[in-house]
Each structure stands twice: as C-alpha cells, then as structure tokens.
N, C-alpha and C positions, 0 to 999 in steps of 0.2 A: 504494499500500500504506500511505499515511500514516494511513488511517483504520482500520487493523488494529491489533489489540492487541499484536502481536509477541510472543504467549505463549511460543512455543518459543524464540526468541532470548533473551528475558528468563530463562526457566528454566534454559537451558543457561549463560548468562553468571553466573548466581548459583551454579551448581554448579561450572563448570570455569574460569571466567575470574576468579574472586575473587583479589585480589593476595596473599593468604595461602594460596591453594590451586590456583594457577594450573596448568592440567593440559590443554594442547591434545592431547597424546597420547590422553589419556583421552576427550576430547570428540569426537576423530576416530574412536576405537573405537566410542563410544556412537552417534554418527550413522550408521556403517556397520555396525552390528550388524543381524542378520537380523531382518526385520519392522519397521524402522525407516526404510523407504524414504520414507514420507510426511512423517515428521519431517525427513529429510535434506534433502528438496526444499523443504519449508517454511523450515527454517533458512536454506538457501542463498538463498531469496527475500528473507528478512527481513533477512540480513546484506547482501546486495546493495542493498537499498532503503535501509538506514542509511548505507551508503558513498555512495550516490547523493545523500543529504540528505532522502529521503522516508520514512525510517524512524524508529528512536529518534534522538533528539537527543543531543548530547554530555552534556547536563544530566540527561536521563532515565537514560542508560546508566550514568553515574557513580554513581547510587543503588543500582545492582544489585550489582556486584562490588567496591564500595568502592574504585573506581579513580578518579584524578584527572588531568584533562588541562587544560592551561592555555589551549589554543586548539582551535578546531574542526579545524584543519589537523592537529594532533598526533593528536586522536581518530581522523580519517579515515585517516591514515598506519597507525595501530595496527590499525584494522578491515581494511585492505587487506592487512597482513601476516598477520592470522589468516585471512582468506578464502583468500590465496595458499598458505598452509600447508595448510589444510584441502582445497581443491578443485584446487589447480594443482600440487601436489607441490613446493612451494617449500621451503626450509629452514625450521626452527623459528625463528620471530622472537625 
C-alpha cells in the first residue's frame, strides 16, 4: 500500500486527530456511519499499513494533524493505540 496516496487516512487525521481537536469518538462514529463501509475498510487498511511501516511515515503524518513524535517507535505506538480503540474495543488512548 506504500504507493497509495492514503487519502482517507490523511483526511480523517486532519479532521479528527489534530492536537487541538482530538476526537477519536467522533472518528469512530464517522467511520461506522451508515454508508461508510468502504471508507471504514480503506481507513483500516491505510492505518494498518502505516503501523506496519508501508503507509504514511512519521514525517508525513506529523504534517497532517500538527502532531509531533520524537521517534518512529512513539509514532507506531500511538497509531497502534488509535487502531486498538477504533477496531478492537480497547480503551480510549
């Protein structure tokens, strides 16, 4: 998926994961809204690819929601927490 443009992940990161407007509950509701099945699956795949290191890089991601991570490991841990909350019923990170 590295050659994909990650459009859905990028747009949702800008809208819901900005440090000044962080809203995972709203993101979950948006992804699970009726008619968003394709967006949900694409977002899941893009997020999983990012965690695996084949999607958005830490540097690319940091430009979207104005967030900053010192290390790639911090970024991956953060993305894993987002994924777990959205798709595995984990607690809000």
